[in-house]
C-alpha angles and dihedrals in degrees: 000000000000126000091253092055093049091048092049091048092051092046091050091049092052093047091048091050092050092046093050094046098043099083094054093044092050092049091049090049094051094045091046092052092048093049091046090051090049090049091050092050095047094037092232104146103184109133095205094062093079093052100072097049090047093051092048092047093048092049090049091048090049090054091048096046098037096100091049092047092050090050092052091048092050090049091051093046091049090051091050094048092047089053092060108102114235123233 
C-alpha cells in the first residue's frame, strides 16, 4: 500500500467513526442542555440528575439509529476489503 492509500484509509476511518457517533452525541447534548435548563429554573443543583436522562436518551437513540449505523459499518468494511490487492 502506498502512503496515499493509507492516508485515505485513515481519513475514511475517522470520518466513519465521527458519522456513526454523531447521532448519540447530539442526542446527549440536547438532553443535557434541557436538563441543565430545567435544573437552573428549579434551582436543583445536583449533578447526578442529568446522568439518568442522558443514558436513557442515548440508549434510545442507539436503538433507533442501529440499522443506519450497521449499514455505514458494512459500507466501510466493504470499501476496506475491496481495497486489498489480490494475489
